[in-house]
C-alpha positions in Angstrom: 15.5 22.8 39.0 12.7 23.4 36.5 13.4 22.8 32.9 13.1 26.0 30.7 10.3 26.0 28.2 12.6 26.3 25.2 14.6 23.2 26.4 11.4 21.1 26.8 10.3 21.9 23.3 13.5 20.6 21.8 13.9 17.5 23.9 13.4 14.2 22.0 11.1 11.6 23.3 10.3 8.0 22.5 7.1 6.9 20.7 4.2 5.3 22.5 4.7 1.6 23.3 3.4 -1.3 21.1 2.6 0.9 18.0 3.6 -0.1 14.4 6.0 1.9 12.3 3.4 4.2 10.8 3.0 5.8 14.3 6.6 6.0 15.6 6.7 9.7 14.9 3.2 10.5 16.2 2.0 11.9 19.5 -1.6 11.1 20.2 -2.0 14.0 22.5 -1.1 16.4 19.7 -3.9 15.1 17.4 -3.5 15.7 13.6 -1.6 19.0 14.1 1.8 17.4 13.9 0.8 15.5 10.8 -0.2 18.7 9.1 3.0 20.5 10.1 5.0 17.5 8.9 3.2 17.4 5.6 3.9 21.1 5.0 7.5 20.7 5.8 7.8 17.6 3.6 6.2 19.3 0.6 8.4 22.3 1.1 11.5 20.1 1.1 10.5 18.4 -2.1 9.2 21.5 -3.9 11.8 24.0 -2.7 14.9 22.4 -1.3 15.5 19.8 -4.0 14.9 22.1 -7.0 17.0 24.9 -5.5 19.9 22.5 -4.8 19.6 21.0 -8.3 19.8 24.5 -9.8 22.9 25.3 -7.8 24.6 22.0 -8.6 23.9 22.2 -12.3 24.8 25.9 -12.3 28.3 25.0 -11.0 28.5 22.3 -13.6 27.6 24.7 -16.4 30.2 27.2 -15.3 32.9 24.4 -15.0 32.2 22.7 -18.3 32.4 25.9 -20.3 30.1 24.5 -23.0 30.4 26.4 -26.3 27.6 28.9 -26.6 25.1 26.6 -24.7 22.8 28.6 -22.4 22.0 27.4 -18.9 18.5 26.5 -19.9 19.6 24.1 -22.6 22.3 22.7 -20.4 19.9 22.2 -17.5 17.5 20.3 -19.7 20.2 18.1 -21.1 21.9 17.4 -17.8 18.8 16.8 -15.7 17.7 14.3 -18.4 20.8 12.3 -17.5 22.6 13.0 -20.8 25.7 13.8 -18.8 27.3 12.1 -15.8 27.3 15.4 -14.0 23.6 15.7 -14.5 23.0 12.3 -12.9 25.2 13.1 -10.0 23.6 16.5 -9.4 20.1 15.1 -9.6 20.8 12.3 -7.2 22.6 14.6 -4.8 19.7 17.0 -4.8 17.2 14.2 -4.1 19.5 12.9 -1.3 18.9 16.1 0.5 15.5 14.7 1.4 17.3 12.5 3.9 18.3 15.6 5.8 14.8 17.1 5.4 13.2 14.0 6.9 15.6 13.8 9.8 15.2 17.5 10.6 11.4 17.2 10.6 11.5 14.1 12.8 13.8 15.9 15.3 12.2 19.4 15.4 8.6 18.8 14.5 8.0 15.3 15.9 10.8 15.4 18.6 12.1 11.9 17.7 15.7 10.8 17.5 16.9 9.8 14.0 17.1 6.2 15.0 13.3 6.0 15.0 13.1 6.9 11.3 14.8 3.5 10.5 12.7 1.1 12.5 10.7 0.4 15.6 13.7 -1.4 17.2 14.9 1.5 17.0 17.9 1.8 14.7 19.0 0.3 11.4 18.9 -3.5 11.3 21.8 -3.9 8.9 21.9 -7.7 8.7 18.2 -7.9 7.8 18.6 -5.2 5.1 21.6 -6.8 3.6 19.9 -10.2 3.4 16.9 -8.7 1.6 19.3 -6.9 -0.7 21.0 -10.1 -1.7 17.6 -11.6 -2.6 16.8 -8.5 -4.6 20.0 -8.9 -6.6 19.1 -12.4 -7.6 15.5 -11.8 -8.4 16.0 -8.6 -10.4 18.8 -10.0 -12.4 16.9 -13.1 -13.2 14.0 -10.9 -14.3 16.3 -8.8 -16.6 18.4 -11.6 -18.0 16.0 -14.6 -18.3 12.5 -13.3 -18.4 12.5 -10.0 -20.2 15.0 -11.0 -22.9 18.0 -9.2 -21.4 20.3 -11.9 -22.6 19.3 -11.2 -26.2 19.4 -7.5 -25.9 21.8 -5.5 -27.9 24.5 -4.4 -25.5 27.0 -1.7 -26.5 30.0 -0.3 -24.5 29.8 3.5 -24.5 32.7 5.9 -24.1 33.6 6.4 -20.5 31.3 3.6 -19.4 33.2 3.1 -16.2 32.6 6.8 -15.2 28.9 6.2 -15.6 29.0 3.0 -13.5 31.1 4.7 -10.8 28.6 7.6 -10.6 25.7 5.2 -10.4 27.2 3.1 -7.7 28.2 6.1 -5.5 25.1 8.3 -5.9 22.1 6.0 -6.8 21.8 4.4 -3.3 21.5 7.8 -1.6 18.7 8.7 -4.0 16.8 5.4 -3.3 17.3 5.8 0.5 16.0 9.4 0.3 12.9 8.3 -1.6 12.1 5.5 0.9 12.6 7.8 3.9 10.4 10.4 2.2 7.5 8.1 1.0 7.6 5.0 3.3 9.2 6.7 6.2 7.9 10.2 6.9 4.9 10.4 4.5 3.3 7.2 5.9 3.6 8.7 9.4 2.1 12.0 8.2 -0.9 10.2 6.7 -1.3 8.1 9.8 -1.2 11.2 11.9 -3.9 12.9 9.8 -6.0 9.8 10.2 -5.5 9.7 13.9 -9.2 9.6 14.7 -9.8 6.6 12.5 -9.2 3.0 13.8 -5.6 2.1 13.9 -5.9 -0.6 11.2 -7.7 1.7 8.9 -5.2 4.5 9.3 -2.3 2.1 8.8 -3.5 0.8 5.4 -4.6 4.2 4.3 -1.0 5.3 4.9 0.2 2.4 2.7 -2.2 3.0 -0.2 -2.1 6.8 -0.3 1.7 7.0 0.0 2.1 4.4 -2.8 -0.3 6.5 -5.0 1.6 9.7 -4.4 4.9 7.8 -5.0 3.6 6.7 -8.4 2.1 10.0 -9.4 5.2 12.0 -8.6 7.2 10.1 -11.2 5.6 12.3 -13.9 4.3 11.3 -17.3 3.6 7.6 -17.7 1.2 5.2 -19.3 -1.1 3.0 -17.3 1.2 0.0 -17.1 4.2 2.0 -15.9 2.0 3.7 -13.4 0.8 0.3 -12.2 4.4 -0.9 -12.0 5.4 2.0 -9.7 2.1 1.9 -7.7 2.6 -1.8 -7.0 6.2 -1.2 -5.9 4.9 1.5 -3.5 2.2 -0.9 -2.1 4.6 -3.7 -1.5 7.3 -1.5 0.0 4.6 0.0 2.3 3.4 -3.5 3.2 7.0 -4.5 4.1 7.1 -1.5 6.5 4.1 -2.9 8.3 5.2 -6.5 8.5 8.9 -5.9 9.3 8.6 -2.8 11.4 11.0 -0.6 9.4 12.2 0.7 6.1 15.3 -1.5 5.7 13.7 -4.1 3.3 12.1 -1.4 1.1 15.4 0.5 1.0 17.3 -2.6 0.0 14.9 -3.5 -2.8 14.9 0.1 -4.0 18.7 0.5 -4.0 19.2 -2.7 -5.8 16.5 -1.9 -8.4 18.0 1.5 -9.2 21.5 0.2 -9.3 20.8 -2.4 -11.9 18.2 -0.4 -13.8 20.7 2.4 -14.4 23.6 0.0 -14.7 22.0 -2.0 -17.5 20.8 1.2 -19.1 24.5 2.3 -19.6 24.9 -0.6 -22.0 21.4 -0.5 -23.5 21.2 2.9 -25.1 22.1 5.2 -22.3 20.9 6.2 -18.9 18.9 9.1 -20.4 16.5 6.5 -21.9 15.8 5.0 -18.4 15.4 8.5 -17.0 13.0 9.5 -19.7 10.9 6.3 -19.7 7.2 7.1 -20.0 5.7 3.9 -21.2 5.8 0.1 -20.4 4.0 -2.9 -21.8 1.8 -5.0 -19.7 4.1 -8.1 -20.0 7.1 -6.2 -18.6 4.9 -4.6 -15.9 3.6 -8.0 -14.9 7.1 -9.5 -14.6 8.4 -6.4 -12.7 5.5 -6.7 -10.2 6.1 -10.4 -9.9 9.7 -9.7 -9.1 8.8 -7.1 -6.5 6.3 -9.5 -5.0 8.9 -12.2 -4.7 11.3 -9.8 -3.0 8.6 -8.6 -0.6 7.6 -12.1 0.4 11.2 -13.0 0.9 11.7 -9.9 3.0 8.7 -10.9 5.2 10.0 -14.5 5.5 13.5 -13.3 6.4 12.1 -10.9 8.9 10.0 -13.6 10.5 13.0 -15.9 10.8 15.1 -13.2 12.3 12.2 -12.2 14.6 12.6 -8.5 13.7 10.5 -6.2 15.8 7.2 -5.1 14.2 6.1 -2.7 17.0 7.8 -0.4 19.4 9.1 -1.8 22.7 6.6 -2.3 25.5 
């Protein structure tokens, strides 16, 4: 019996054999069309879905808190700046919606099963990601406590500190996962698709560099050293995608970085300071980048020892 046209258009398929992660969502016969459609969908998700959800979440928070005479505009600015626990939770939840956006685009635009978004294996390689995460815990804490003067910083214990930590532990990983799926997952595939007519190696590294540049720029106002810090993280996370065949290592590093960055901030003047950070000195940037590089090299080494797949099955 012939398959109806509507059914054929919704059927998932596997990627081409022996391609790296930046091409797991692509179909060479479709040319750059899928890349363009995916880019439009991705931008709509970031520019429409996330802000709308944030307005809804903070609107509910404003109604529930019954702040004395405070208008929604003032409350929105205060909460989205992480001056309240509810604002942090709402912002992270809104950003987490990008996970759904990416999976929907992969399924209905690229006709790929969700498992291909994780790696070329396909699926999530949990042990590999956890091992890289443990390395990130050690490296990032050493950077904070030993190198950047964290041990001599003035720590204070704020009111309801445990509520802040609980909110960070629960919601921050979803925000980091969403950003990695957005930038190193789908966006790198989009850029590779738009560069389909270029040599594979050129398109691959163009995807790494351009996605890292967009990642850094979309963090808003920042001085040159803070931009360099974020751009370097994007480059190293993109490189890890290439040499390990998936986003697990980048996700692990990003999750650990955000957990400890926000966690330390609770006791170092408040999470709002970390949220509103717009400048960094070159020394701190250098140590941060050095820490990211150490994690990336460790991730590559662990992946080599575990012989994780770097290309789709033959």
